PDB file of N, CA, C and O in Angstrom:
ATOM      1  N   MET A   1       4.629  -9.723  -3.978  1.00  0.00           N
ATOM      2  CA  MET A   1       5.304  -9.195  -2.905  1.00  0.00           C
ATOM      3  C   MET A   1       5.948  -7.776  -3.473  1.00  0.00           C
ATOM      4  O   MET A   1       6.691  -7.721  -4.452  1.00  0.00           O
ATOM      5  N   GLY A   2       5.535  -6.659  -2.696  1.00  0.00           N
ATOM      6  CA  GLY A   2       6.070  -5.443  -2.849  1.00  0.00           C
ATOM      7  C   GLY A   2       7.488  -5.090  -2.219  1.00  0.00           C
ATOM      8  O   GLY A   2       7.872  -5.667  -1.201  1.00  0.00           O
ATOM      9  N   LYS A   3       8.170  -4.221  -2.795  1.00  0.00           N
ATOM     10  CA  LYS A   3       9.483  -4.034  -2.188  1.00  0.00           C
ATOM     11  C   LYS A   3       9.662  -2.443  -1.995  1.00  0.00           C
ATOM     12  O   LYS A   3       9.058  -1.593  -2.649  1.00  0.00           O
ATOM     13  N   ASP A   4      10.609  -2.197  -0.969  1.00  0.00           N
ATOM     14  CA  ASP A   4      10.803  -0.735  -0.754  1.00  0.00           C
ATOM     15  C   ASP A   4      11.871  -0.285  -1.746  1.00  0.00           C
ATOM     16  O   ASP A   4      12.194  -1.027  -2.673  1.00  0.00           O
ATOM     17  N   LEU A   5      12.417   0.900  -1.573  1.00  0.00           N
ATOM     18  CA  LEU A   5      13.476   1.587  -2.538  1.00  0.00           C
ATOM     19  C   LEU A   5      14.725   0.756  -2.396  1.00  0.00           C
ATOM     20  O   LEU A   5      15.506   0.627  -3.339  1.00  0.00           O
ATOM     21  N   THR A   6      14.924   0.171  -1.176  1.00  0.00           N
ATOM     22  CA  THR A   6      16.358  -0.493  -0.859  1.00  0.00           C
ATOM     23  C   THR A   6      16.155  -1.999  -1.158  1.00  0.00           C
ATOM     24  O   THR A   6      17.129  -2.717  -0.936  1.00  0.00           O
ATOM     25  N   GLY A   7      14.902  -2.640  -1.683  1.00  0.00           N
ATOM     26  CA  GLY A   7      14.990  -3.889  -2.068  1.00  0.00           C
ATOM     27  C   GLY A   7      14.275  -4.740  -1.021  1.00  0.00           C
ATOM     28  O   GLY A   7      14.006  -5.898  -1.343  1.00  0.00           O
ATOM     29  N   LYS A   8      13.912  -4.275   0.278  1.00  0.00           N
ATOM     30  CA  LYS A   8      13.519  -5.049   1.313  1.00  0.00           C
ATOM     31  C   LYS A   8      11.887  -5.523   1.072  1.00  0.00           C
ATOM     32  O   LYS A   8      11.072  -4.658   0.750  1.00  0.00           O
ATOM     33  N   GLU A   9      11.525  -6.732   1.219  1.00  0.00           N
ATOM     34  CA  GLU A   9      10.063  -6.978   1.187  1.00  0.00           C
ATOM     35  C   GLU A   9       9.267  -6.411   2.134  1.00  0.00           C
ATOM     36  O   GLU A   9       9.534  -6.359   3.335  1.00  0.00           O
ATOM     37  N   LEU A  10       8.138  -5.919   1.519  1.00  0.00           N
ATOM     38  CA  LEU A  10       7.157  -5.176   2.551  1.00  0.00           C
ATOM     39  C   LEU A  10       5.943  -6.066   2.887  1.00  0.00           C
ATOM     40  O   LEU A  10       5.290  -5.915   3.920  1.00  0.00           O
ATOM     41  N   GLY A  11       5.678  -7.005   1.950  1.00  0.00           N
ATOM     42  CA  GLY A  11       4.547  -7.822   2.096  1.00  0.00           C
ATOM     43  C   GLY A  11       3.620  -7.614   0.965  1.00  0.00           C
ATOM     44  O   GLY A  11       3.768  -6.697   0.157  1.00  0.00           O
ATOM     45  N   LYS A  12       2.670  -8.471   0.922  1.00  0.00           N
ATOM     46  CA  LYS A  12       1.586  -8.618  -0.151  1.00  0.00           C
ATOM     47  C   LYS A  12       0.745  -7.639  -0.393  1.00  0.00           C
ATOM     48  O   LYS A  12      -0.281  -7.594   0.286  1.00  0.00           O
ATOM     49  N   GLY A  13       0.988  -6.614  -1.433  1.00  0.00           N
ATOM     50  CA  GLY A  13      -0.110  -5.645  -1.605  1.00  0.00           C
ATOM     51  C   GLY A  13       0.516  -4.264  -1.321  1.00  0.00           C
ATOM     52  O   GLY A  13      -0.104  -3.255  -1.657  1.00  0.00           O
ATOM     53  N   PHE A  14       1.920  -4.162  -0.617  1.00  0.00           N
ATOM     54  CA  PHE A  14       2.367  -3.010  -0.387  1.00  0.00           C
ATOM     55  C   PHE A  14       3.718  -2.744  -1.329  1.00  0.00           C
ATOM     56  O   PHE A  14       4.523  -3.616  -1.658  1.00  0.00           O
ATOM     57  N   THR A  15       3.770  -1.434  -1.656  1.00  0.00           N
ATOM     58  CA  THR A  15       5.127  -0.899  -2.366  1.00  0.00           C
ATOM     59  C   THR A  15       5.231   0.378  -2.056  1.00  0.00           C
ATOM     60  O   THR A  15       4.301   1.018  -1.565  1.00  0.00           O
ATOM     61  N   GLN A  16       6.516   0.910  -2.349  1.00  0.00           N
ATOM     62  CA  GLN A  16       7.100   2.259  -2.072  1.00  0.00           C
ATOM     63  C   GLN A  16       7.394   2.973  -3.215  1.00  0.00           C
ATOM     64  O   GLN A  16       8.135   2.515  -4.085  1.00  0.00           O
ATOM     65  N   ARG A  17       6.772   4.272  -3.297  1.00  0.00           N
ATOM     66  CA  ARG A  17       6.857   4.997  -4.518  1.00  0.00           C
ATOM     67  C   ARG A  17       8.311   5.547  -4.505  1.00  0.00           C
ATOM     68  O   ARG A  17       9.081   5.370  -3.561  1.00  0.00           O
ATOM     69  N   LYS A  18       8.619   6.230  -5.641  1.00  0.00           N
ATOM     70  CA  LYS A  18      10.003   6.839  -5.925  1.00  0.00           C
ATOM     71  C   LYS A  18      10.065   8.079  -4.875  1.00  0.00           C
ATOM     72  O   LYS A  18      11.159   8.430  -4.435  1.00  0.00           O
ATOM     73  N   ASP A  19       8.876   8.729  -4.488  1.00  0.00           N
ATOM     74  CA  ASP A  19       8.977   9.924  -3.801  1.00  0.00           C
ATOM     75  C   ASP A  19       9.006   9.479  -2.301  1.00  0.00           C
ATOM     76  O   ASP A  19       8.865  10.366  -1.460  1.00  0.00           O
ATOM     77  N   GLY A  20       9.163   8.278  -1.920  1.00  0.00           N
ATOM     78  CA  GLY A  20       9.239   7.770  -0.517  1.00  0.00           C
ATOM     79  C   GLY A  20       8.041   7.322   0.177  1.00  0.00           C
ATOM     80  O   GLY A  20       8.141   6.653   1.205  1.00  0.00           O
ATOM     81  N   ARG A  21       6.938   7.639  -0.307  1.00  0.00           N
ATOM     82  CA  ARG A  21       5.433   7.250   0.220  1.00  0.00           C
ATOM     83  C   ARG A  21       5.259   5.864  -0.074  1.00  0.00           C
ATOM     84  O   ARG A  21       5.815   5.357  -1.048  1.00  0.00           O
ATOM     85  N   TYR A  22       4.487   5.184   0.741  1.00  0.00           N
ATOM     86  CA  TYR A  22       4.076   3.793   0.795  1.00  0.00           C
ATOM     87  C   TYR A  22       2.574   3.877  -0.119  1.00  0.00           C
ATOM     88  O   TYR A  22       1.883   4.890  -0.220  1.00  0.00           O
ATOM     89  N   GLN A  23       2.297   2.594  -0.713  1.00  0.00           N
ATOM     90  CA  GLN A  23       1.043   2.636  -1.326  1.00  0.00           C
ATOM     91  C   GLN A  23       0.493   1.273  -1.288  1.00  0.00           C
ATOM     92  O   GLN A  23       1.258   0.317  -1.417  1.00  0.00           O
ATOM     93  N   THR A  24      -0.835   1.096  -1.111  1.00  0.00           N
ATOM     94  CA  THR A  24      -1.417  -0.195  -1.148  1.00  0.00           C
ATOM     95  C   THR A  24      -2.810  -0.036  -1.971  1.00  0.00           C
ATOM     96  O   THR A  24      -3.259   1.103  -2.094  1.00  0.00           O
ATOM     97  N   ARG A  25      -3.444  -1.030  -2.484  1.00  0.00           N
ATOM     98  CA  ARG A  25      -4.544  -0.878  -3.369  1.00  0.00           C
ATOM     99  C   ARG A  25      -5.632  -1.847  -2.542  1.00  0.00           C
ATOM    100  O   ARG A  25      -5.256  -2.881  -1.990  1.00  0.00           O
ATOM    101  N   ILE A  26      -6.799  -1.467  -2.525  1.00  0.00           N
ATOM    102  CA  ILE A  26      -7.884  -2.348  -1.960  1.00  0.00           C
ATOM    103  C   ILE A  26      -8.958  -2.485  -3.148  1.00  0.00           C
ATOM    104  O   ILE A  26      -9.341  -1.525  -3.815  1.00  0.00           O
ATOM    105  N   SER A  27      -9.378  -3.767  -3.315  1.00  0.00           N
ATOM    106  CA  SER A  27     -10.316  -4.085  -4.301  1.00  0.00           C
ATOM    107  C   SER A  27     -11.782  -4.193  -3.544  1.00  0.00           C
ATOM    108  O   SER A  27     -12.026  -5.051  -2.696  1.00  0.00           O
ATOM    109  N   LEU A  28     -12.544  -3.373  -3.903  1.00  0.00           N
ATOM    110  CA  LEU A  28     -13.988  -3.486  -3.251  1.00  0.00           C
ATOM    111  C   LEU A  28     -14.839  -4.557  -3.784  1.00  0.00           C
ATOM    112  O   LEU A  28     -15.818  -4.958  -3.153  1.00  0.00           O
ATOM    113  N   GLY A  29     -14.473  -5.067  -5.008  1.00  0.00           N
ATOM    114  CA  GLY A  29     -15.456  -5.984  -5.685  1.00  0.00           C
ATOM    115  C   GLY A  29     -16.619  -5.453  -6.513  1.00  0.00           C
ATOM    116  O   GLY A  29     -16.888  -4.259  -6.650  1.00  0.00           O
ATOM    117  N   GLY A  30     -17.205  -6.365  -6.989  1.00  0.00           N
ATOM    118  CA  GLY A  30     -18.484  -5.788  -7.767  1.00  0.00           C
ATOM    119  C   GLY A  30     -18.159  -4.892  -8.979  1.00  0.00           C
ATOM    120  O   GLY A  30     -18.907  -4.007  -9.395  1.00  0.00           O
ATOM    121  N   GLY A  31     -17.032  -5.201  -9.469  1.00  0.00           N
ATOM    122  CA  GLY A  31     -16.587  -4.445 -10.640  1.00  0.00           C
ATOM    123  C   GLY A  31     -16.147  -3.046 -10.530  1.00  0.00           C
ATOM    124  O   GLY A  31     -15.915  -2.384 -11.542  1.00  0.00           O
ATOM    125  N   LYS A  32     -16.017  -2.542  -9.275  1.00  0.00           N
ATOM    126  CA  LYS A  32     -15.625  -1.284  -9.023  1.00  0.00           C
ATOM    127  C   LYS A  32     -14.087  -1.108  -9.220  1.00  0.00           C
ATOM    128  O   LYS A  32     -13.306  -2.059  -9.235  1.00  0.00           O
ATOM    129  N   LYS A  33     -13.716   0.233  -9.373  1.00  0.00           N
ATOM    130  CA  LYS A  33     -12.243   0.528  -9.484  1.00  0.00           C
ATOM    131  C   LYS A  33     -11.617   0.187  -8.030  1.00  0.00           C
ATOM    132  O   LYS A  33     -12.257   0.415  -7.004  1.00  0.00           O
ATOM    133  N   PRO A  34     -10.435  -0.326  -8.018  1.00  0.00           N
ATOM    134  CA  PRO A  34      -9.635  -0.340  -6.801  1.00  0.00           C
ATOM    135  C   PRO A  34      -9.156   0.953  -6.152  1.00  0.00           C
ATOM    136  O   PRO A  34      -8.783   1.845  -6.915  1.00  0.00           O
ATOM    137  N   ILE A  35      -9.121   1.159  -4.860  1.00  0.00           N
ATOM    138  CA  ILE A  35      -8.762   2.285  -4.211  1.00  0.00           C
ATOM    139  C   ILE A  35      -7.255   2.092  -3.691  1.00  0.00           C
ATOM    140  O   ILE A  35      -6.789   1.123  -3.090  1.00  0.00           O
ATOM    141  N   CYS A  36      -6.605   3.309  -4.097  1.00  0.00           N
ATOM    142  CA  CYS A  36      -5.220   3.433  -3.644  1.00  0.00           C
ATOM    143  C   CYS A  36      -5.158   4.170  -2.333  1.00  0.00           C
ATOM    144  O   CYS A  36      -5.740   5.245  -2.182  1.00  0.00           O
ATOM    145  N   LEU A  37      -4.480   3.616  -1.422  1.00  0.00           N
ATOM    146  CA  LEU A  37      -4.189   4.352  -0.101  1.00  0.00           C
ATOM    147  C   LEU A  37      -2.640   4.636  -0.061  1.00  0.00           C
ATOM    148  O   LEU A  37      -1.810   3.820  -0.463  1.00  0.00           O
ATOM    149  N   TYR A  38      -2.339   5.833   0.448  1.00  0.00           N
ATOM    150  CA  TYR A  38      -1.109   6.291   0.448  1.00  0.00           C
ATOM    151  C   TYR A  38      -0.529   6.807   2.038  1.00  0.00           C
ATOM    152  O   TYR A  38      -1.380   7.289   2.785  1.00  0.00           O
ATOM    153  N   GLY A  39       0.514   6.731   2.405  1.00  0.00           N
ATOM    154  CA  GLY A  39       1.146   7.060   3.677  1.00  0.00           C
ATOM    155  C   GLY A  39       2.529   7.148   3.657  1.00  0.00           C
ATOM    156  O   GLY A  39       3.219   6.600   2.797  1.00  0.00           O
ATOM    157  N   HIS A  40       3.081   8.000   4.820  1.00  0.00           N
ATOM    158  CA  HIS A  40       4.473   8.250   4.751  1.00  0.00           C
ATOM    159  C   HIS A  40       5.155   7.005   5.381  1.00  0.00           C
ATOM    160  O   HIS A  40       6.315   6.705   5.100  1.00  0.00           O
ATOM    161  N   THR A  41       4.414   6.317   6.213  1.00  0.00           N
ATOM    162  CA  THR A  41       5.090   5.133   7.034  1.00  0.00           C
ATOM    163  C   THR A  41       4.409   3.960   6.541  1.00  0.00           C
ATOM    164  O   THR A  41       3.294   4.019   6.024  1.00  0.00           O
ATOM    165  N   LEU A  42       5.104   2.835   6.704  1.00  0.00           N
ATOM    166  CA  LEU A  42       4.298   1.447   6.629  1.00  0.00           C
ATOM    167  C   LEU A  42       3.425   1.308   7.499  1.00  0.00           C
ATOM    168  O   LEU A  42       2.334   0.887   7.111  1.00  0.00           O
ATOM    169  N   LYS A  43       3.581   1.564   8.728  1.00  0.00           N
ATOM    170  CA  LYS A  43       2.645   1.411  10.059  1.00  0.00           C
ATOM    171  C   LYS A  43       1.303   2.198   9.677  1.00  0.00           C
ATOM    172  O   LYS A  43       0.179   1.738   9.879  1.00  0.00           O
ATOM    173  N   GLU A  44       1.567   3.437   9.102  1.00  0.00           N
ATOM    174  CA  GLU A  44       0.355   4.293   8.892  1.00  0.00           C
ATOM    175  C   GLU A  44      -0.495   3.691   7.780  1.00  0.00           C
ATOM    176  O   GLU A  44      -1.721   3.675   7.890  1.00  0.00           O
ATOM    177  N   ILE A  45       0.094   3.224   6.772  1.00  0.00           N
ATOM    178  CA  ILE A  45      -0.854   2.575   5.858  1.00  0.00           C
ATOM    179  C   ILE A  45      -1.560   1.194   6.090  1.00  0.00           C
ATOM    180  O   ILE A  45      -2.646   0.887   5.599  1.00  0.00           O
ATOM    181  N   LYS A  46      -0.791   0.402   6.909  1.00  0.00           N
ATOM    182  CA  LYS A  46      -1.450  -0.735   7.350  1.00  0.00           C
ATOM    183  C   LYS A  46      -2.623  -0.430   8.334  1.00  0.00           C
ATOM    184  O   LYS A  46      -3.639  -1.121   8.275  1.00  0.00           O
ATOM    185  N   LYS A  47      -2.516   0.535   9.191  1.00  0.00           N
ATOM    186  CA  LYS A  47      -3.768   0.959  10.051  1.00  0.00           C
ATOM    187  C   LYS A  47      -4.874   1.601   9.070  1.00  0.00           C
ATOM    188  O   LYS A  47      -6.058   1.416   9.351  1.00  0.00           O
ATOM    189  N   LYS A  48      -4.565   2.270   8.050  1.00  0.00           N
ATOM    190  CA  LYS A  48      -5.504   2.756   6.914  1.00  0.00           C
ATOM    191  C   LYS A  48      -6.241   1.763   6.339  1.00  0.00           C
ATOM    192  O   LYS A  48      -7.467   1.791   6.233  1.00  0.00           O
ATOM    193  N   ARG A  49      -5.339   0.657   5.867  1.00  0.00           N
ATOM    194  CA  ARG A  49      -6.091  -0.603   5.422  1.00  0.00           C
ATOM    195  C   ARG A  49      -7.091  -1.236   6.114  1.00  0.00           C
ATOM    196  O   ARG A  49      -8.208  -1.509   5.674  1.00  0.00           O
ATOM    197  N   GLU A  50      -6.573  -1.508   7.431  1.00  0.00           N
ATOM    198  CA  GLU A  50      -7.512  -2.220   8.548  1.00  0.00           C
ATOM    199  C   GLU A  50      -8.590  -1.406   8.729  1.00  0.00           C
ATOM    200  O   GLU A  50      -9.663  -1.985   8.900  1.00  0.00           O
ATOM    201  N   ASN A  51      -8.586  -0.039   8.738  1.00  0.00           N
ATOM    202  CA  ASN A  51      -9.875   0.827   9.077  1.00  0.00           C
ATOM    203  C   ASN A  51     -10.845   0.924   7.756  1.00  0.00           C
ATOM    204  O   ASN A  51     -11.999   1.337   7.874  1.00  0.00           O
ATOM    205  N   TYR A  52     -10.391   0.583   6.694  1.00  0.00           N
ATOM    206  CA  TYR A  52     -10.964   0.724   5.340  1.00  0.00           C
ATOM    207  C   TYR A  52     -11.864  -0.349   5.312  1.00  0.00           C
ATOM    208  O   TYR A  52     -12.546  -0.557   4.308  1.00  0.00           O
TER     209      TYR A  52
END
């Protein structure tokens, strides 16, 4: 479980970077590298993850 800068739980696979942006990683499988998605809000990054 990832946490934000204040220690609040964000959910599995989500973290907050020191610069304030949120980050999540998506594994495509098949031995490919995971893809990192970034956003300024948690809502924005969750929407990007769903669309990907």
